[in-house]
mmCIF file of the N, C-alpha and C atoms, coordinates in Angstrom:
data_MODEL
# 
_entry.id   MODEL 
# 
loop_
_atom_site.group_PDB 
_atom_site.id 
_atom_site.type_symbol 
_atom_site.label_atom_id 
_atom_site.label_alt_id 
_atom_site.label_comp_id 
_atom_site.label_asym_id 
_atom_site.label_entity_id 
_atom_site.label_seq_id 
_atom_site.pdbx_PDB_ins_code 
_atom_site.Cartn_x 
_atom_site.Cartn_y 
_atom_site.Cartn_z 
_atom_site.occupancy 
_atom_site.B_iso_or_equiv 
_atom_site.pdbx_formal_charge 
_atom_site.auth_seq_id 
_atom_site.auth_comp_id 
_atom_site.auth_asym_id 
_atom_site.auth_atom_id 
_atom_site.pdbx_PDB_model_num 
ATOM 1   N N  . MET A 1 1  ? 19.032 -112.646 28.571 1.00 0.00 ? 1  MET A N  1 
ATOM 2   C CA . MET A 1 1  ? 19.573 -111.389 29.054 1.00 0.00 ? 1  MET A CA 1 
ATOM 3   C C  . MET A 1 1  ? 20.341 -111.632 30.349 1.00 0.00 ? 1  MET A C  1 
ATOM 4   N N  . PRO A 1 2  ? 21.385 -110.871 30.549 1.00 0.00 ? 2  PRO A N  1 
ATOM 5   C CA . PRO A 1 2  ? 22.133 -111.024 31.811 1.00 0.00 ? 2  PRO A CA 1 
ATOM 6   C C  . PRO A 1 2  ? 21.338 -110.448 32.987 1.00 0.00 ? 2  PRO A C  1 
ATOM 7   N N  . PRO A 1 3  ? 21.508 -111.030 34.167 1.00 0.00 ? 3  PRO A N  1 
ATOM 8   C CA . PRO A 1 3  ? 20.773 -110.544 35.343 1.00 0.00 ? 3  PRO A CA 1 
ATOM 9   C C  . PRO A 1 3  ? 21.019 -109.064 35.646 1.00 0.00 ? 3  PRO A C  1 
ATOM 10  N N  . GLU A 1 4  ? 22.205 -108.584 35.334 1.00 0.00 ? 4  GLU A N  1 
ATOM 11  C CA . GLU A 1 4  ? 22.527 -107.174 35.591 1.00 0.00 ? 4  GLU A CA 1 
ATOM 12  C C  . GLU A 1 4  ? 21.635 -106.245 34.776 1.00 0.00 ? 4  GLU A C  1 
ATOM 13  N N  . ALA A 1 5  ? 21.209 -106.692 33.601 1.00 0.00 ? 5  ALA A N  1 
ATOM 14  C CA . ALA A 1 5  ? 20.347 -105.874 32.755 1.00 0.00 ? 5  ALA A CA 1 
ATOM 15  C C  . ALA A 1 5  ? 18.897 -105.910 33.233 1.00 0.00 ? 5  ALA A C  1 
ATOM 16  N N  . LEU A 1 6  ? 18.490 -107.014 33.848 1.00 0.00 ? 6  LEU A N  1 
ATOM 17  C CA . LEU A 1 6  ? 17.118 -107.150 34.316 1.00 0.00 ? 6  LEU A CA 1 
ATOM 18  C C  . LEU A 1 6  ? 16.903 -106.635 35.737 1.00 0.00 ? 6  LEU A C  1 
ATOM 19  N N  . ALA A 1 7  ? 17.971 -106.474 36.501 1.00 0.00 ? 7  ALA A N  1 
ATOM 20  C CA . ALA A 1 7  ? 17.840 -106.058 37.896 1.00 0.00 ? 7  ALA A CA 1 
ATOM 21  C C  . ALA A 1 7  ? 17.098 -104.729 38.058 1.00 0.00 ? 7  ALA A C  1 
ATOM 22  N N  . PRO A 1 8  ? 17.392 -103.693 37.269 1.00 0.00 ? 8  PRO A N  1 
ATOM 23  C CA . PRO A 1 8  ? 16.633 -102.443 37.431 1.00 0.00 ? 8  PRO A CA 1 
ATOM 24  C C  . PRO A 1 8  ? 15.150 -102.597 37.088 1.00 0.00 ? 8  PRO A C  1 
ATOM 25  N N  . VAL A 1 9  ? 14.849 -103.462 36.142 1.00 0.00 ? 9  VAL A N  1 
ATOM 26  C CA . VAL A 1 9  ? 13.454 -103.715 35.770 1.00 0.00 ? 9  VAL A CA 1 
ATOM 27  C C  . VAL A 1 9  ? 12.726 -104.385 36.935 1.00 0.00 ? 9  VAL A C  1 
ATOM 28  N N  . LEU A 1 10 ? 13.352 -105.380 37.533 1.00 0.00 ? 10 LEU A N  1 
ATOM 29  C CA . LEU A 1 10 ? 12.750 -106.078 38.663 1.00 0.00 ? 10 LEU A CA 1 
ATOM 30  C C  . LEU A 1 10 ? 12.558 -105.128 39.834 1.00 0.00 ? 10 LEU A C  1 
ATOM 31  N N  . ARG A 1 11 ? 13.553 -104.312 40.111 1.00 0.00 ? 11 ARG A N  1 
ATOM 32  C CA . ARG A 1 11 ? 13.464 -103.358 41.229 1.00 0.00 ? 11 ARG A CA 1 
ATOM 33  C C  . ARG A 1 11 ? 12.291 -102.390 41.020 1.00 0.00 ? 11 ARG A C  1 
ATOM 34  N N  . GLN A 1 12 ? 12.153 -101.858 39.814 1.00 0.00 ? 12 GLN A N  1 
ATOM 35  C CA . GLN A 1 12 ? 11.063 -100.942 39.507 1.00 0.00 ? 12 GLN A CA 1 
ATOM 36  C C  . GLN A 1 12 ? 9.711  -101.649 39.633 1.00 0.00 ? 12 GLN A C  1 
ATOM 37  N N  . LEU A 1 13 ? 9.649  -102.867 39.173 1.00 0.00 ? 13 LEU A N  1 
ATOM 38  C CA . LEU A 1 13 ? 8.421  -103.657 39.258 1.00 0.00 ? 13 LEU A CA 1 
ATOM 39  C C  . LEU A 1 13 ? 8.011  -103.869 40.710 1.00 0.00 ? 13 LEU A C  1 
ATOM 40  N N  . VAL A 1 14 ? 8.950  -104.252 41.532 1.00 0.00 ? 14 VAL A N  1 
ATOM 41  C CA . VAL A 1 14 ? 8.673  -104.488 42.949 1.00 0.00 ? 14 VAL A CA 1 
ATOM 42  C C  . VAL A 1 14 ? 8.280  -103.188 43.638 1.00 0.00 ? 14 VAL A C  1 
ATOM 43  N N  . ASP A 1 15 ? 9.003  -102.116 43.376 1.00 0.00 ? 15 ASP A N  1 
ATOM 44  C CA . ASP A 1 15 ? 8.699  -100.839 44.010 1.00 0.00 ? 15 ASP A CA 1 
ATOM 45  C C  . ASP A 1 15 ? 7.324  -100.311 43.616 1.00 0.00 ? 15 ASP A C  1 
ATOM 46  N N  . ALA A 1 16 ? 6.915  -100.549 42.390 1.00 0.00 ? 16 ALA A N  1 
ATOM 47  C CA . ALA A 1 16 ? 5.653  -100.010 41.894 1.00 0.00 ? 16 ALA A CA 1 
ATOM 48  C C  . ALA A 1 16 ? 4.438  -100.859 42.261 1.00 0.00 ? 16 ALA A C  1 
ATOM 49  N N  . PHE A 1 17 ? 4.604  -102.181 42.344 1.00 0.00 ? 17 PHE A N  1 
ATOM 50  C CA . PHE A 1 17 ? 3.442  -103.057 42.498 1.00 0.00 ? 17 PHE A CA 1 
ATOM 51  C C  . PHE A 1 17 ? 3.393  -103.855 43.797 1.00 0.00 ? 17 PHE A C  1 
ATOM 52  N N  . VAL A 1 18 ? 4.516  -104.050 44.454 1.00 0.00 ? 18 VAL A N  1 
ATOM 53  C CA . VAL A 1 18 ? 4.536  -104.918 45.637 1.00 0.00 ? 18 VAL A CA 1 
ATOM 54  C C  . VAL A 1 18 ? 4.882  -104.076 46.861 1.00 0.00 ? 18 VAL A C  1 
ATOM 55  N N  . HIS A 1 19 ? 3.855  -103.492 47.447 1.00 0.00 ? 19 HIS A N  1 
ATOM 56  C CA . HIS A 1 19 ? 4.029  -102.708 48.666 1.00 0.00 ? 19 HIS A CA 1 
ATOM 57  C C  . HIS A 1 19 ? 2.745  -102.770 49.479 1.00 0.00 ? 19 HIS A C  1 
ATOM 58  N N  . ASP A 1 20 ? 2.820  -102.340 50.728 1.00 0.00 ? 20 ASP A N  1 
ATOM 59  C CA . ASP A 1 20 ? 1.698  -102.518 51.646 1.00 0.00 ? 20 ASP A CA 1 
ATOM 60  C C  . ASP A 1 20 ? 0.477  -101.674 51.317 1.00 0.00 ? 20 ASP A C  1 
ATOM 61  N N  . ARG A 1 21 ? 0.610  -100.653 50.493 1.00 0.00 ? 21 ARG A N  1 
ATOM 62  C CA . ARG A 1 21 ? -0.547 -99.816  50.143 1.00 0.00 ? 21 ARG A CA 1 
ATOM 63  C C  . ARG A 1 21 ? -1.162 -100.165 48.797 1.00 0.00 ? 21 ARG A C  1 
ATOM 64  N N  . ALA A 1 22 ? -0.641 -101.179 48.144 1.00 0.00 ? 22 ALA A N  1 
ATOM 65  C CA . ALA A 1 22 ? -1.175 -101.587 46.838 1.00 0.00 ? 22 ALA A CA 1 
ATOM 66  C C  . ALA A 1 22 ? -2.484 -102.355 47.029 1.00 0.00 ? 22 ALA A C  1 
ATOM 67  N N  . ARG A 1 23 ? -3.387 -102.167 46.091 1.00 0.00 ? 23 ARG A N  1 
ATOM 68  C CA . ARG A 1 23 ? -4.631 -102.948 46.116 1.00 0.00 ? 23 ARG A CA 1 
ATOM 69  C C  . ARG A 1 23 ? -4.271 -104.420 45.915 1.00 0.00 ? 23 ARG A C  1 
ATOM 70  N N  . PRO A 1 24 ? -5.069 -105.321 46.467 1.00 0.00 ? 24 PRO A N  1 
ATOM 71  C CA . PRO A 1 24 ? -4.744 -106.756 46.376 1.00 0.00 ? 24 PRO A CA 1 
ATOM 72  C C  . PRO A 1 24 ? -4.556 -107.250 44.946 1.00 0.00 ? 24 PRO A C  1 
ATOM 73  N N  . GLU A 1 25 ? -5.386 -106.813 44.014 1.00 0.00 ? 25 GLU A N  1 
ATOM 74  C CA . GLU A 1 25 ? -5.242 -107.289 42.639 1.00 0.00 ? 25 GLU A CA 1 
ATOM 75  C C  . GLU A 1 25 ? -3.981 -106.741 41.976 1.00 0.00 ? 25 GLU A C  1 
ATOM 76  N N  . VAL A 1 26 ? -3.562 -105.539 42.363 1.00 0.00 ? 26 VAL A N  1 
ATOM 77  C CA . VAL A 1 26 ? -2.322 -104.964 41.829 1.00 0.00 ? 26 VAL A CA 1 
ATOM 78  C C  . VAL A 1 26 ? -1.126 -105.724 42.370 1.00 0.00 ? 26 VAL A C  1 
ATOM 79  N N  . MET A 1 27 ? -1.161 -106.021 43.671 1.00 0.00 ? 27 MET A N  1 
ATOM 80  C CA . MET A 1 27 ? -0.062 -106.771 44.275 1.00 0.00 ? 27 MET A CA 1 
ATOM 81  C C  . MET A 1 27 ? 0.018  -108.182 43.694 1.00 0.00 ? 27 MET A C  1 
ATOM 82  N N  . THR A 1 28 ? -1.117 -108.804 43.459 1.00 0.00 ? 28 THR A N  1 
ATOM 83  C CA . THR A 1 28 ? -1.142 -110.145 42.861 1.00 0.00 ? 28 THR A CA 1 
ATOM 84  C C  . THR A 1 28 ? -0.486 -110.127 41.488 1.00 0.00 ? 28 THR A C  1 
ATOM 85  N N  . LEU A 1 29 ? -0.849 -109.151 40.686 1.00 0.00 ? 29 LEU A N  1 
ATOM 86  C CA . LEU A 1 29 ? -0.244 -109.022 39.360 1.00 0.00 ? 29 LEU A CA 1 
ATOM 87  C C  . LEU A 1 29 ? 1.265  -108.818 39.462 1.00 0.00 ? 29 LEU A C  1 
ATOM 88  N N  . GLY A 1 30 ? 1.697  -107.959 40.377 1.00 0.00 ? 30 GLY A N  1 
ATOM 89  C CA . GLY A 1 30 ? 3.120  -107.708 40.563 1.00 0.00 ? 30 GLY A CA 1 
ATOM 90  C C  . GLY A 1 30 ? 3.873  -108.945 41.010 1.00 0.00 ? 30 GLY A C  1 
ATOM 91  N N  . LEU A 1 31 ? 3.302  -109.676 41.970 1.00 0.00 ? 31 LEU A N  1 
ATOM 92  C CA . LEU A 1 31 ? 3.965  -110.887 42.464 1.00 0.00 ? 31 LEU A CA 1 
ATOM 93  C C  . LEU A 1 31 ? 4.044  -111.980 41.405 1.00 0.00 ? 31 LEU A C  1 
ATOM 94  N N  . LYS A 1 32 ? 2.992  -112.115 40.613 1.00 0.00 ? 32 LYS A N  1 
ATOM 95  C CA . LYS A 1 32 ? 3.020  -113.116 39.536 1.00 0.00 ? 32 LYS A CA 1 
ATOM 96  C C  . LYS A 1 32 ? 4.069  -112.748 38.488 1.00 0.00 ? 32 LYS A C  1 
ATOM 97  N N  . THR A 1 33 ? 4.194  -111.470 38.195 1.00 0.00 ? 33 THR A N  1 
ATOM 98  C CA . THR A 1 33 ? 5.194  -111.028 37.222 1.00 0.00 ? 33 THR A CA 1 
ATOM 99  C C  . THR A 1 33 ? 6.602  -111.249 37.756 1.00 0.00 ? 33 THR A C  1 
ATOM 100 N N  . VAL A 1 34 ? 6.816  -110.944 39.031 1.00 0.00 ? 34 VAL A N  1 
ATOM 101 C CA . VAL A 1 34 ? 8.127  -111.184 39.656 1.00 0.00 ? 34 VAL A CA 1 
ATOM 102 C C  . VAL A 1 34 ? 8.447  -112.673 39.627 1.00 0.00 ? 34 VAL A C  1 
ATOM 103 N N  . ARG A 1 35 ? 7.454  -113.505 39.935 1.00 0.00 ? 35 ARG A N  1 
ATOM 104 C CA . ARG A 1 35 ? 7.662  -114.961 39.922 1.00 0.00 ? 35 ARG A CA 1 
ATOM 105 C C  . ARG A 1 35 ? 8.082  -115.445 38.540 1.00 0.00 ? 35 ARG A C  1 
ATOM 106 N N  . GLU A 1 36 ? 7.415  -114.969 37.506 1.00 0.00 ? 36 GLU A N  1 
ATOM 107 C CA . GLU A 1 36 ? 7.752  -115.378 36.141 1.00 0.00 ? 36 GLU A CA 1 
ATOM 108 C C  . GLU A 1 36 ? 9.143  -114.892 35.743 1.00 0.00 ? 36 GLU A C  1 
ATOM 109 N N  . LEU A 1 37 ? 9.465  -113.669 36.102 1.00 0.00 ? 37 LEU A N  1 
ATOM 110 C CA . LEU A 1 37 ? 10.782 -113.129 35.778 1.00 0.00 ? 37 LEU A CA 1 
ATOM 111 C C  . LEU A 1 37 ? 11.881 -113.926 36.474 1.00 0.00 ? 37 LEU A C  1 
ATOM 112 N N  . CYS A 1 38 ? 11.655 -114.267 37.735 1.00 0.00 ? 38 CYS A N  1 
ATOM 113 C CA . CYS A 1 38 ? 12.655 -115.035 38.488 1.00 0.00 ? 38 CYS A CA 1 
ATOM 114 C C  . CYS A 1 38 ? 12.728 -116.487 38.022 1.00 0.00 ? 38 CYS A C  1 
ATOM 115 N N  . ALA A 1 39 ? 11.632 -117.018 37.514 1.00 0.00 ? 39 ALA A N  1 
ATOM 116 C CA . ALA A 1 39 ? 11.657 -118.382 36.984 1.00 0.00 ? 39 ALA A CA 1 
ATOM 117 C C  . ALA A 1 39 ? 12.507 -118.460 35.724 1.00 0.00 ? 39 ALA A C  1 
ATOM 118 N N  . ARG A 1 40 ? 12.482 -117.392 34.949 1.00 0.00 ? 40 ARG A N  1 
ATOM 119 C CA . ARG A 1 40 ? 13.249 -117.374 33.699 1.00 0.00 ? 40 ARG A CA 1 
ATOM 120 C C  . ARG A 1 40 ? 14.696 -116.930 33.895 1.00 0.00 ? 40 ARG A C  1 
ATOM 121 N N  . ALA A 1 41 ? 14.927 -116.101 34.918 1.00 0.00 ? 41 ALA A N  1 
ATOM 122 C CA . ALA A 1 41 ? 16.279 -115.602 35.204 1.00 0.00 ? 41 ALA A CA 1 
ATOM 123 C C  . ALA A 1 41 ? 16.468 -115.569 36.722 1.00 0.00 ? 41 ALA A C  1 
ATOM 124 N N  . PRO A 1 42 ? 16.726 -116.713 37.352 1.00 0.00 ? 42 PRO A N  1 
ATOM 125 C CA . PRO A 1 42 ? 16.770 -116.780 38.815 1.00 0.00 ? 42 PRO A CA 1 
ATOM 126 C C  . PRO A 1 42 ? 17.836 -115.896 39.464 1.00 0.00 ? 42 PRO A C  1 
ATOM 127 N N  . LEU A 1 43 ? 18.900 -115.597 38.757 1.00 0.00 ? 43 LEU A N  1 
ATOM 128 C CA . LEU A 1 43 ? 19.964 -114.798 39.357 1.00 0.00 ? 43 LEU A CA 1 
ATOM 129 C C  . LEU A 1 43 ? 19.618 -113.319 39.449 1.00 0.00 ? 43 LEU A C  1 
ATOM 130 N N  . VAL A 1 44 ? 18.486 -112.919 38.903 1.00 0.00 ? 44 VAL A N  1 
ATOM 131 C CA . VAL A 1 44 ? 18.100 -111.509 38.941 1.00 0.00 ? 44 VAL A CA 1 
ATOM 132 C C  . VAL A 1 44 ? 17.646 -111.093 40.347 1.00 0.00 ? 44 VAL A C  1 
ATOM 133 N N  . MET A 1 45 ? 17.141 -112.029 41.157 1.00 0.00 ? 45 MET A N  1 
ATOM 134 C CA . MET A 1 45 ? 16.698 -111.703 42.509 1.00 0.00 ? 45 MET A CA 1 
ATOM 135 C C  . MET A 1 45 ? 17.916 -111.610 43.416 1.00 0.00 ? 45 MET A C  1 
ATOM 136 N N  . THR A 1 46 ? 18.138 -110.430 43.971 1.00 0.00 ? 46 THR A N  1 
ATOM 137 C CA . THR A 1 46 ? 19.300 -110.208 44.833 1.00 0.00 ? 46 THR A CA 1 
ATOM 138 C C  . THR A 1 46 ? 18.905 -110.352 46.297 1.00 0.00 ? 46 THR A C  1 
ATOM 139 N N  . GLU A 1 47 ? 19.880 -110.580 47.138 1.00 0.00 ? 47 GLU A N  1 
ATOM 140 C CA . GLU A 1 47 ? 19.642 -110.680 48.580 1.00 0.00 ? 47 GLU A CA 1 
ATOM 141 C C  . GLU A 1 47 ? 19.087 -109.361 49.112 1.00 0.00 ? 47 GLU A C  1 
ATOM 142 N N  . GLU A 1 48 ? 19.575 -108.248 48.605 1.00 0.00 ? 48 GLU A N  1 
ATOM 143 C CA . GLU A 1 48 ? 19.102 -106.927 49.036 1.00 0.00 ? 48 GLU A CA 1 
ATOM 144 C C  . GLU A 1 48 ? 17.606 -106.755 48.759 1.00 0.00 ? 48 GLU A C  1 
ATOM 145 N N  . LEU A 1 49 ? 17.181 -107.165 47.593 1.00 0.00 ? 49 LEU A N  1 
ATOM 146 C CA . LEU A 1 49 ? 15.767 -107.048 47.235 1.00 0.00 ? 49 LEU A CA 1 
ATOM 147 C C  . LEU A 1 49 ? 14.910 -107.977 48.088 1.00 0.00 ? 49 LEU A C  1 
ATOM 148 N N  . LEU A 1 50 ? 15.396 -109.160 48.359 1.00 0.00 ? 50 LEU A N  1 
ATOM 149 C CA . LEU A 1 50 ? 14.657 -110.085 49.225 1.00 0.00 ? 50 LEU A CA 1 
ATOM 150 C C  . LEU A 1 50 ? 14.506 -109.521 50.634 1.00 0.00 ? 50 LEU A C  1 
ATOM 151 N N  . GLN A 1 51 ? 15.562 -108.962 51.175 1.00 0.00 ? 51 GLN A N  1 
ATOM 152 C CA . GLN A 1 51 ? 15.521 -108.392 52.519 1.00 0.00 ? 51 GLN A CA 1 
ATOM 153 C C  . GLN A 1 51 ? 14.582 -107.204 52.583 1.00 0.00 ? 51 GLN A C  1 
ATOM 154 N N  . ALA A 1 52 ? 14.579 -106.381 51.547 1.00 0.00 ? 52 ALA A N  1 
ATOM 155 C CA . ALA A 1 52 ? 13.703 -105.209 51.521 1.00 0.00 ? 52 ALA A CA 1 
ATOM 156 C C  . ALA A 1 52 ? 12.239 -105.631 51.514 1.00 0.00 ? 52 ALA A C  1 
ATOM 157 N N  . ARG A 1 53 ? 11.919 -106.721 50.848 1.00 0.00 ? 53 ARG A N  1 
ATOM 158 C CA . ARG A 1 53 ? 10.530 -107.180 50.775 1.00 0.00 ? 53 ARG A CA 1 
ATOM 159 C C  . ARG A 1 53 ? 10.116 -107.908 52.037 1.00 0.00 ? 53 ARG A C  1 
ATOM 160 N N  . ARG A 1 54 ? 11.054 -108.458 52.787 1.00 0.00 ? 54 ARG A N  1 
ATOM 161 C CA . ARG A 1 54 ? 10.716 -109.182 54.011 1.00 0.00 ? 54 ARG A CA 1 
ATOM 162 C C  . ARG A 1 54 ? 10.428 -108.251 55.178 1.00 0.00 ? 54 ARG A C  1 
ATOM 163 N N  . ALA A 1 55 ? 11.010 -107.064 55.165 1.00 0.00 ? 55 ALA A N  1 
ATOM 164 C CA . ALA A 1 55 ? 10.855 -106.132 56.284 1.00 0.00 ? 55 ALA A CA 1 
ATOM 165 C C  . ALA A 1 55 ? 9.400  -105.697 56.406 1.00 0.00 ? 55 ALA A C  1 
ATOM 166 N N  . PRO A 1 56 ? 8.861  -105.690 57.613 1.00 0.00 ? 56 PRO A N  1 
ATOM 167 C CA . PRO A 1 56 ? 7.482  -105.246 57.779 1.00 0.00 ? 56 PRO A CA 1 
ATOM 168 C C  . PRO A 1 56 ? 7.348  -103.757 57.481 1.00 0.00 ? 56 PRO A C  1 
ATOM 169 N N  . ALA A 1 57 ? 6.154  -103.334 57.160 1.00 0.00 ? 57 ALA A N  1 
ATOM 170 C CA . ALA A 1 57 ? 5.903  -101.929 56.828 1.00 0.00 ? 57 ALA A CA 1 
ATOM 171 C C  . ALA A 1 57 ? 6.332  -101.041 57.985 1.00 0.00 ? 57 ALA A C  1 
ATOM 172 N N  . GLY A 1 58 ? 7.067  -100.004 57.685 1.00 0.00 ? 58 GLY A N  1 
ATOM 173 C CA . GLY A 1 58 ? 7.507  -99.065  58.700 1.00 0.00 ? 58 GLY A CA 1 
ATOM 174 C C  . GLY A 1 58 ? 8.790  -99.465  59.394 1.00 0.00 ? 58 GLY A C  1 
ATOM 175 N N  . ALA A 1 59 ? 9.276  -100.676 59.187 1.00 0.00 ? 59 ALA A N  1 
ATOM 176 C CA . ALA A 1 59 ? 10.475 -101.137 59.878 1.00 0.00 ? 59 ALA A CA 1 
ATOM 177 C C  . ALA A 1 59 ? 11.740 -100.937 59.048 1.00 0.00 ? 59 ALA A C  1 
ATOM 178 N N  . ARG A 1 60 ? 11.595 -100.571 57.806 1.00 0.00 ? 60 ARG A N  1 
ATOM 179 C CA . ARG A 1 60 ? 12.776 -100.414 56.958 1.00 0.00 ? 60 ARG A CA 1 
ATOM 180 C C  . ARG A 1 60 ? 13.640 -99.271  57.472 1.00 0.00 ? 60 ARG A C  1 
ATOM 181 N N  . GLY A 1 61 ? 14.917 -99.525  57.547 1.00 0.00 ? 61 GLY A N  1 
ATOM 182 C CA . GLY A 1 61 ? 15.839 -98.504  57.974 1.00 0.00 ? 61 GLY A CA 1 
ATOM 183 C C  . GLY A 1 61 ? 16.042 -98.436  59.481 1.00 0.00 ? 61 GLY A C  1 
ATOM 184 N N  . ARG A 1 62 ? 15.336 -99.232  60.254 1.00 0.00 ? 62 ARG A N  1 
ATOM 185 C CA . ARG A 1 62 ? 15.508 -99.250  61.691 1.00 0.00 ? 62 ARG A CA 1 
ATOM 186 C C  . ARG A 1 62 ? 16.203 -100.525 62.113 1.00 0.00 ? 62 ARG A C  1 
ATOM 187 N N  . ALA A 1 63 ? 16.780 -100.478 63.273 1.00 0.00 ? 63 ALA A N  1 
ATOM 188 C CA . ALA A 1 63 ? 17.430 -101.663 63.812 1.00 0.00 ? 63 ALA A CA 1 
ATOM 189 C C  . ALA A 1 63 ? 16.374 -102.703 64.172 1.00 0.00 ? 63 ALA A C  1 
ATOM 190 N N  . PRO A 1 64 ? 16.673 -103.989 63.989 1.00 0.00 ? 64 PRO A N  1 
ATOM 191 C CA . PRO A 1 64 ? 15.705 -105.024 64.338 1.00 0.00 ? 64 PRO A CA 1 
ATOM 192 C C  . PRO A 1 64 ? 15.354 -104.969 65.825 1.00 0.00 ? 64 PRO A C  1 
ATOM 193 N N  . GLY A 1 65 ? 14.095 -105.172 66.125 1.00 0.00 ? 65 GLY A N  1 
ATOM 194 C CA . GLY A 1 65 ? 13.673 -105.197 67.510 1.00 0.00 ? 65 GLY A CA 1 
ATOM 195 C C  . GLY A 1 65 ? 13.290 -103.848 68.081 1.00 0.00 ? 65 GLY A C  1 
ATOM 196 N N  . ARG A 1 66 ? 13.616 -102.771 67.419 1.00 0.00 ? 66 ARG A N  1 
ATOM 197 C CA . ARG A 1 66 ? 13.243 -101.428 67.919 1.00 0.00 ? 66 ARG A CA 1 
ATOM 198 C C  . ARG A 1 66 ? 11.815 -101.129 67.557 1.00 0.00 ? 66 ARG A C  1 
ATOM 199 N N  . ARG A 1 67 ? 11.122 -100.533 68.457 1.00 0.00 ? 67 ARG A N  1 
ATOM 200 C CA . ARG A 1 67 ? 9.738  -100.114 68.193 1.00 0.00 ? 67 ARG A CA 1 
ATOM 201 C C  . ARG A 1 67 ? 9.625  -98.615  68.411 1.00 0.00 ? 67 ARG A C  1 
ATOM 202 N N  . LEU A 1 68 ? 8.665  -98.048  67.731 1.00 0.00 ? 68 LEU A N  1 
ATOM 203 C CA . LEU A 1 68 ? 8.421  -96.609  67.901 1.00 0.00 ? 68 LEU A CA 1 
ATOM 204 C C  . LEU A 1 68 ? 7.558  -96.333  69.105 1.00 0.00 ? 68 LEU A C  1 
# 
């Protein structure tokens, strides 16, 4: 499958299972699924999705270095 077709699936998977309020076993399942999907179709992981997952909780949408 082309990466463009899998990108919405990956985004939904990450949004639903890989977040700071997910139970550890749910996050583990989500991360393992993302790993397998990216192993089979490496171009599906976009820079935007990587950056969104790297941002600490509560920091998304704010300028780097700003604190509340």
